[in-house]
C-alpha positions as CSV (number, residue, x, y, z in Angstrom):
1,M,125.2,79.1,140.7
2,T,123.9,79.1,144.3
3,K,120.2,79.1,145.1
4,K,120.6,82.5,146.7
5,I,121.8,84.0,143.4
6,L,119.4,82.0,141.2
7,L,116.1,83.0,142.8
8,P,116.6,86.8,142.5
9,L,117.8,86.3,138.9
10,L,114.7,84.4,138.0
11,L,112.5,87.1,139.5
12,V,114.3,89.8,137.5
13,L,113.9,87.8,134.2
14,G,110.3,87.2,135.0
15,F,109.7,91.0,135.5
16,V,111.6,91.9,132.2
17,F,109.9,89.3,130.0
18,G,106.6,89.1,131.7
19,G,105.3,92.2,129.9
20,C,105.8,90.5,126.5
21,G,102.8,88.3,127.0
22,N,99.2,89.2,126.6
23,E,98.4,90.2,130.2
24,P,94.6,90.6,130.9
25,K,93.5,94.1,131.5
26,D,92.1,94.9,134.9
27,D,90.7,98.4,134.2
28,G,87.4,97.0,133.0
29,K,87.5,99.2,129.8
30,I,87.0,98.2,126.2
31,K,90.1,99.4,124.5
32,I,89.8,100.2,120.8
33,V,93.0,100.9,118.8
34,T,92.9,102.4,115.3
35,S,95.6,102.0,112.7
36,F,96.0,105.7,111.7
37,Y,94.4,109.1,111.7
38,P,91.4,108.9,109.4
39,I,90.3,105.7,111.0
40,Y,90.7,107.3,114.5
41,I,88.4,110.1,113.4
42,D,85.7,107.6,112.4
43,A,86.1,105.6,115.6
44,I,86.1,108.6,117.9
45,N,82.8,109.8,116.4
46,V,81.3,106.4,116.9
47,A,82.7,105.4,120.3
48,G,84.5,108.4,121.8
49,N,82.1,109.5,124.4
50,I,80.9,106.2,125.7
51,P,81.7,105.4,129.4
52,G,84.0,102.4,129.7
53,V,85.2,102.6,126.1
54,E,88.7,104.0,125.3
55,V,89.8,104.9,121.7
56,V,93.5,105.4,121.0
57,N,95.5,105.7,117.8
58,L,98.3,103.3,117.0
59,T,100.6,105.6,115.0
60,A,102.2,109.0,115.6
61,P,100.5,112.2,114.5
62,Q,103.0,112.8,111.7
63,T,103.0,109.2,110.3
64,G,100.7,109.9,107.4
65,C,99.7,107.1,105.1
66,L,101.0,103.7,106.2
67,H,103.0,103.0,103.0
68,D,105.7,100.5,104.0
69,Y,105.2,101.4,107.7
70,Q,107.1,99.2,110.2
71,L,105.6,98.6,113.6
72,T,107.6,100.0,116.5
73,T,108.1,98.6,120.0
74,E,105.7,101.3,121.3
75,N,103.1,100.2,118.7
76,L,103.3,96.6,119.9
77,K,102.9,97.7,123.5
78,T,99.8,99.7,122.5
79,L,98.3,96.6,120.9
80,E,99.2,94.4,123.8
81,N,96.1,95.2,125.8
82,A,93.8,96.2,122.9
83,D,90.4,94.5,122.7
84,I,89.6,95.7,119.2
85,F,91.8,96.9,116.3
86,I,90.2,98.9,113.6
87,I,92.0,99.1,110.3
88,N,91.5,100.8,106.9
89,G,92.1,97.6,105.0
90,L,92.7,97.1,101.3
91,G,96.4,96.6,102.0
92,M,97.0,99.9,103.7
93,E,98.3,98.2,106.9
94,N,101.0,96.0,105.4
95,F,101.9,94.9,109.0
96,I,98.6,93.3,109.8
97,D,99.9,89.7,109.4
98,K,102.5,90.5,112.1
99,V,99.7,91.8,114.4
100,T,97.5,88.8,113.9
101,A,100.4,86.4,114.5
102,E,101.2,88.1,117.8
103,R,97.6,88.6,118.9
104,K,95.5,85.7,117.7
105,D,92.7,86.7,120.0
106,L,92.5,90.3,118.9
107,K,89.2,91.4,117.3
108,I,89.8,93.2,114.0
109,I,87.4,95.4,112.2
110,D,88.1,96.0,108.5
111,A,86.6,99.4,107.8
112,S,86.7,98.9,104.0
113,K,84.9,95.6,104.0
114,G,82.6,95.4,100.9
115,I,83.9,98.6,99.3
116,D,84.7,98.2,95.6
117,P,88.3,99.5,95.3
118,I,90.0,101.3,92.4
119,E,92.9,99.3,90.9
120,E,95.9,101.0,89.3
121,N,98.5,99.1,87.4
122,G,97.3,95.9,89.1
123,E,97.5,97.3,92.6
124,V,94.6,98.3,94.9
125,N,94.4,101.9,95.9
126,P,93.6,102.0,99.6
127,H,92.7,105.7,100.0
128,V,89.0,105.1,100.1
129,W,88.2,107.6,102.9
130,M,88.8,110.4,100.4
131,S,85.4,109.5,98.9
132,V,82.8,110.9,101.3
133,T,80.5,108.1,100.3
134,Y,83.1,105.5,101.0
135,S,83.9,107.2,104.3
136,M,80.3,106.8,105.3
137,A,80.6,103.1,104.4
138,Q,83.6,102.8,106.6
139,V,81.8,104.4,109.5
140,K,78.9,101.9,109.0
141,N,81.4,99.0,109.0
142,I,82.8,100.3,112.2
143,I,79.4,100.6,113.8
144,S,78.5,97.1,112.7
145,G,81.7,95.6,114.0
146,L,81.6,97.3,117.3
147,C,78.0,96.3,117.9
148,E,78.8,92.7,117.2
149,I,81.9,92.6,119.4
150,D,80.5,94.8,122.3
151,P,76.7,94.4,122.3
152,D,76.4,96.0,125.7
153,N,77.2,99.4,124.1
154,A,75.5,98.7,120.7
155,E,72.8,101.3,121.3
156,H,75.4,104.0,121.9
157,Y,77.5,103.0,118.9
158,R,74.4,103.2,116.6
159,K,73.3,106.5,117.9
160,N,76.7,108.2,117.6
161,G,77.4,106.6,114.3
162,L,74.0,107.7,112.8
163,E,74.7,111.3,113.9
164,Y,78.1,111.2,112.2
165,V,76.8,109.6,109.0
166,N,74.2,112.4,108.9
167,S,77.0,115.0,109.1
168,L,78.9,113.2,106.4
169,T,75.8,113.2,104.2
170,T,75.4,117.0,104.6
171,L,79.1,117.4,103.8
172,R,78.8,115.3,100.6
173,D,75.7,117.3,99.5
174,D,77.4,120.6,100.1
175,M,80.6,119.5,98.2
176,H,78.5,118.3,95.2
177,M,76.7,121.6,95.1
178,T,80.0,123.5,94.9
179,L,82.2,121.2,92.9
180,D,79.8,119.7,90.3
181,I,79.5,123.1,88.6
182,L,83.2,123.9,88.3
183,P,84.1,124.9,84.8
184,N,87.4,123.1,84.9
185,K,87.8,119.5,86.0
186,D,91.4,118.6,85.2
187,I,93.8,118.4,88.1
188,V,97.4,117.4,88.8
189,T,97.9,115.8,92.2
190,F,100.9,115.1,94.3
191,H,100.5,111.4,94.9
192,E,97.9,108.6,94.5
193,A,95.7,109.8,97.4
194,F,92.9,111.4,95.4
195,P,91.4,108.9,92.8
196,Y,88.4,108.2,95.1
197,F,87.9,111.9,95.7
198,A,88.1,112.6,92.0
199,K,85.7,109.8,91.1
200,E,83.2,111.1,93.7
201,F,83.3,114.7,92.4
202,K,83.9,114.0,88.7
203,L,87.4,115.5,88.6
204,N,89.9,114.3,86.0
205,I,93.4,113.5,87.4
206,V,95.6,114.1,84.3
207,G,98.9,113.8,86.2
208,V,100.5,112.6,89.4
209,I,103.8,114.1,90.4
210,E,105.1,111.4,92.8
211,H,103.6,108.0,92.3
212,E,105.5,106.8,95.4
213,P,105.3,109.5,98.1
214,G,108.7,110.7,99.2
215,T,110.3,109.4,96.0
216,E,111.4,112.0,93.5
217,P,110.0,111.6,90.0
218,T,112.4,110.5,87.3
219,P,113.4,113.1,84.6
220,Q,111.1,111.4,82.2
221,E,108.2,111.5,84.6
222,L,108.9,115.1,85.4
223,A,108.9,116.0,81.7
224,E,105.6,114.1,81.1
225,T,104.0,116.0,84.0
226,I,105.3,119.4,82.7
227,E,103.8,118.6,79.3
228,K,100.4,117.7,80.8
229,V,100.3,120.8,82.9
230,N,101.2,123.0,79.9
231,S,98.2,121.5,78.1
232,L,95.7,122.5,80.8
233,P,93.4,125.5,80.3
234,V,94.0,126.3,84.0
235,K,97.5,125.5,85.1
236,V,97.3,124.4,88.8
237,I,99.2,121.8,90.8
238,F,98.0,120.4,94.1
239,T,100.6,119.5,96.8
240,E,100.0,117.8,100.1
241,P,101.0,119.2,103.5
242,Q,102.6,115.9,104.5
243,Y,105.3,115.9,101.8
244,S,108.0,118.2,100.4
245,P,106.7,120.4,97.5
246,K,110.1,120.4,95.8
247,A,109.1,118.4,92.7
248,A,105.8,120.3,92.4
249,E,107.8,123.6,92.6
250,T,110.0,122.4,89.7
251,V,106.9,121.8,87.6
252,A,105.4,125.1,88.6
253,T,108.6,126.9,87.6
254,E,108.7,125.2,84.2
255,T,105.0,125.8,83.4
256,G,104.0,128.9,85.3
257,A,101.4,126.9,87.2
258,D,100.0,128.0,90.5
259,I,100.4,125.7,93.5
260,Y,97.6,124.9,95.9
261,T,97.3,122.4,98.8
262,L,94.9,119.5,99.1
263,D,95.0,117.6,102.4
264,P,94.4,113.8,102.4
265,I,93.7,114.0,106.1
266,V,96.3,111.5,107.2
267,T,98.1,113.5,109.9
268,G,96.8,115.2,113.0
269,D,96.6,114.9,116.8
270,A,94.5,111.9,117.7
271,V,92.4,113.5,120.4
272,P,88.6,113.7,120.9
273,E,88.7,117.5,120.2
274,N,89.6,116.7,116.6
275,A,86.5,114.6,115.9
276,D,85.4,117.1,113.2
277,A,88.8,117.1,111.5
278,Y,87.5,115.1,108.5
279,L,84.5,117.4,108.0
280,N,86.5,120.6,108.4
281,T,89.4,119.5,106.2
282,M,87.2,118.2,103.4
283,L,85.4,121.6,103.4
284,Q,88.8,123.3,103.2
285,N,89.7,121.1,100.2
286,M,86.4,122.1,98.6
287,M,87.2,125.8,99.0
288,T,90.7,125.2,97.6
289,L,89.4,123.6,94.5
290,L,86.8,126.3,94.1
291,K,89.5,128.9,94.2
292,A,91.9,127.0,91.9
293,L,89.5,125.8,89.2
294,N,86.8,128.4,89.0
């Protein structure tokens, strides 16, 4: 190969593969990446309006919970220039080892640090944000982590975070006033997203339709759920907007149960305008339970 051909080829290869490295940012911004929607909502409330700080979400609006999620090329490009990666933790992000292997210098904030998790069949349930109390703890972990990593903006993080924690405290109080006096506490949920919610508001989950979201229940599991629903004084089933209600509709047909929707707040557009999405959706969940169980 002649030198005339070799030099352009090397330049092209350098252009193609150069983007795979960790190129330093030159925009002067602190780039915060969040793993999925509920963590984005927390982060945007703490850091979203601070000059020089950018908050973006890693996964697509329709991703939902990160069960068995595989990182895409676009995800890796998003993380390439990130300064801080905020995760839910407790095993929700099963890809985290790949991220840390690729970006050893990336600062990671585990929003569930110090939270006492619920274990089911030997496995940790990571859906802690569905407890308003634990959601507040996650916000406080994010505030603490951001203040430590970016002390120049610590005052802003604390101010914003305190305002959001106050809003969450009001939400929790309102929900307790409404849900604590419900005459019926037994519920059948769609998948394992609601144990923390149920523990917070003293509800009793007597059945779960799909233990693995997106996986149809076996005939035996379906029969057991039908039996449990038939034993309830108020026959209601709660589906989730992120998943097909087909199995729940089968149970409803066999039992005469009514179907309602509870939203685990895992999908939505990750834009600053949706900063109140957690507050609004939890209030909607409260009104749904009030209608279904009263």
